[in-house]
C-alpha positions as CSV (number, residue, x, y, z in Angstrom):
1,M,82.9,138.7,46.6
2,D,86.2,138.4,44.9
3,L,87.2,134.7,44.6
4,K,90.9,135.6,44.4
5,K,90.7,137.4,47.8
6,I,88.8,134.5,49.4
7,A,91.3,131.9,48.0
8,A,94.2,134.1,49.3
9,A,92.6,134.3,52.7
10,I,92.0,130.6,52.9
11,L,95.6,129.9,51.9
12,A,96.9,132.3,54.5
13,V,94.8,130.6,57.3
14,L,96.0,127.2,56.2
15,A,99.6,128.3,56.2
16,I,99.3,129.7,59.7
17,T,97.4,126.8,61.2
18,S,99.5,124.0,59.6
19,S,102.9,125.3,60.5
20,P,104.4,123.8,63.6
21,V,104.6,125.9,66.7
22,S,107.8,124.2,67.9
23,A,110.0,121.5,66.4
24,A,108.9,118.1,67.5
25,P,111.3,115.2,67.7
26,A,111.5,113.1,64.5
27,N,110.4,110.1,66.6
28,P,108.2,111.2,69.5
29,A,108.4,107.7,71.1
30,A,112.2,108.0,71.4
31,A,111.8,111.2,73.4
32,R,110.3,109.4,76.4
33,Q,111.1,105.8,77.5
34,I,109.3,104.0,80.3
35,L,111.1,101.1,81.9
36,P,109.3,98.7,84.2
37,F,111.1,98.6,87.6
38,D,109.0,96.1,89.6
39,A,111.3,93.1,89.4
40,G,114.4,92.2,91.5
41,W,114.1,94.1,94.8
42,Q,115.6,93.1,98.1
43,F,113.5,93.5,101.2
44,L,114.0,93.5,105.0
45,K,111.1,93.7,107.4
46,T,112.9,95.7,110.1
47,D,115.0,98.8,110.4
48,A,118.6,98.6,109.3
49,S,121.1,101.3,110.0
50,G,123.1,102.2,107.0
51,A,120.9,100.4,104.4
52,E,120.8,103.5,102.3
53,Q,124.6,103.2,101.4
54,N,125.7,101.4,98.3
55,N,128.2,99.1,100.1
56,F,125.6,97.8,102.5
57,D,125.3,94.0,102.4
58,D,121.7,93.1,101.5
59,S,122.6,89.6,100.3
60,A,120.6,87.9,103.1
61,W,117.5,90.0,102.5
62,R,114.4,88.5,100.9
63,K,114.2,88.8,97.1
64,L,110.8,89.9,95.7
65,D,109.0,91.9,93.1
66,V,106.8,94.8,93.9
67,P,104.0,95.6,94.4
68,H,104.5,94.2,97.9
69,D,102.7,94.8,101.2
70,W,104.7,93.3,104.0
71,S,102.1,94.2,106.7
72,I,99.4,91.9,105.2
73,E,101.8,88.9,105.6
74,G,101.2,89.1,109.4
75,P,101.4,87.8,112.0
76,F,98.0,89.0,112.9
77,A,97.6,89.7,116.6
78,E,95.1,91.6,118.7
79,T,98.2,93.2,120.5
80,N,99.4,94.8,117.2
81,K,99.2,98.6,117.4
82,T,97.1,98.8,114.2
83,G,94.1,97.5,116.2
84,G,90.9,96.1,114.8
85,A,90.3,98.9,112.3
86,G,93.8,98.2,110.9
87,A,93.1,94.5,110.7
88,F,95.5,93.6,113.6
89,V,98.5,93.5,111.2
90,P,102.0,94.4,112.3
91,S,103.5,97.9,111.9
92,G,107.0,99.2,111.9
93,A,109.8,100.0,109.5
94,G,111.0,98.0,106.4
95,W,113.6,98.5,103.7
96,Y,113.6,97.9,100.0
97,R,116.8,98.0,97.8
98,K,117.5,97.5,94.2
99,T,120.7,97.5,92.3
100,F,120.5,98.4,88.6
101,S,122.6,99.8,85.8
102,L,122.0,102.1,82.8
103,P,124.2,102.3,79.7
104,E,126.6,105.1,79.3
105,T,124.6,106.2,76.2
106,D,121.7,107.2,78.6
107,S,123.9,109.9,80.2
108,Q,122.4,112.6,78.0
109,K,118.9,111.8,79.2
110,N,117.0,112.9,82.3
111,V,116.0,109.9,84.5
112,F,113.2,109.8,87.0
113,I,111.8,107.1,89.2
114,E,108.0,106.9,89.6
115,F,106.3,105.1,92.5
116,D,102.6,104.7,92.2
117,G,102.4,104.1,96.0
118,V,104.6,103.7,99.0
119,M,103.0,103.3,102.5
120,A,104.0,105.1,104.6
121,N,106.4,107.8,105.6
122,S,109.0,106.9,103.0
123,D,112.5,108.0,102.5
124,V,114.3,107.4,99.1
125,W,118.0,107.3,98.4
126,I,120.0,106.9,95.2
127,N,123.6,105.9,95.6
128,G,123.6,107.0,99.2
129,V,122.1,110.4,98.4
130,H,118.9,111.2,100.2
131,L,116.3,112.4,97.7
132,V,113.3,113.1,99.9
133,H,111.1,112.2,102.8
134,R,107.5,111.7,102.0
135,P,104.9,111.6,104.8
136,N,101.8,109.5,104.4
137,G,101.4,107.1,101.5
138,Y,98.3,107.7,99.5
139,V,99.9,109.5,96.5
140,G,102.2,108.7,93.7
141,L,105.8,109.8,93.9
142,N,108.2,111.1,91.1
143,Y,111.9,111.9,91.8
144,E,114.7,112.8,89.5
145,L,117.7,110.6,89.7
146,T,119.8,112.1,86.8
147,G,122.5,114.0,88.8
148,H,123.2,111.0,91.1
149,L,123.5,108.1,88.6
150,N,126.6,106.1,87.6
151,F,125.9,105.6,83.9
152,G,127.7,102.5,82.7
153,G,128.0,101.2,86.3
154,D,125.9,100.0,89.3
155,N,123.3,102.2,91.0
156,V,121.5,101.4,94.2
157,I,118.0,102.7,95.0
158,A,117.0,102.3,98.7
159,V,113.6,103.0,100.1
160,R,112.7,103.0,103.8
161,V,109.1,102.8,104.8
162,D,107.7,103.3,108.3
163,N,104.1,102.8,109.4
164,S,104.9,102.5,113.1
165,V,102.8,105.4,114.1
166,Q,99.4,103.7,114.7
167,P,96.5,103.9,114.3
168,A,97.3,105.4,110.9
169,S,93.9,105.3,109.4
170,R,90.3,104.3,109.9
171,F,90.9,101.1,108.0
172,Y,93.7,98.8,106.9
173,A,96.4,101.0,105.2
174,G,99.2,98.5,104.5
175,A,103.0,98.9,104.4
176,G,105.6,98.9,101.7
177,I,105.9,99.6,98.0
178,Y,102.3,98.6,97.4
179,R,102.0,99.8,93.7
180,H,104.1,99.6,90.5
181,V,107.5,101.4,90.0
182,R,109.1,102.5,86.8
183,L,112.0,104.4,85.5
184,V,111.2,107.2,83.0
185,E,113.9,108.5,80.6
186,T,113.4,111.8,78.7
């Protein structure tokens, strides 16, 4: 074999396989930022008309961090609709709200909220805009917030959970934002 032809073929293969298919960001870590979102929620263990609106007064609500399961806090009673399989815990509706801000410099980014778990039958609002109703609660949730955010100002995320339809499972299912939450900017 001709060594010059082999060397030329190897160089051609190397040139093809080492060239980028698409331009990657100079700093890949800067392309995606994950912000913890577990701290600083307000919670109410009942239904509240209008709680999805930004101007709703939640100052008397309980302050907590998620993950949080309000059902396991009780009171336990044999008369609760969850029954023995559901651990005799209470069921019903509850609300979570969180006020947060993002800098104006983030306005060129896409912003998503990720819930690892919300039990059950959840509705999510951002700044009074209903994003989605999600039945059940055994799956993670990811919603885009970008078009509804006030960059450089206050934003309110509101989550209503409702596990009042019982029995809901063969075992204890819980109630609330029972897994971690984060904001993702891309």
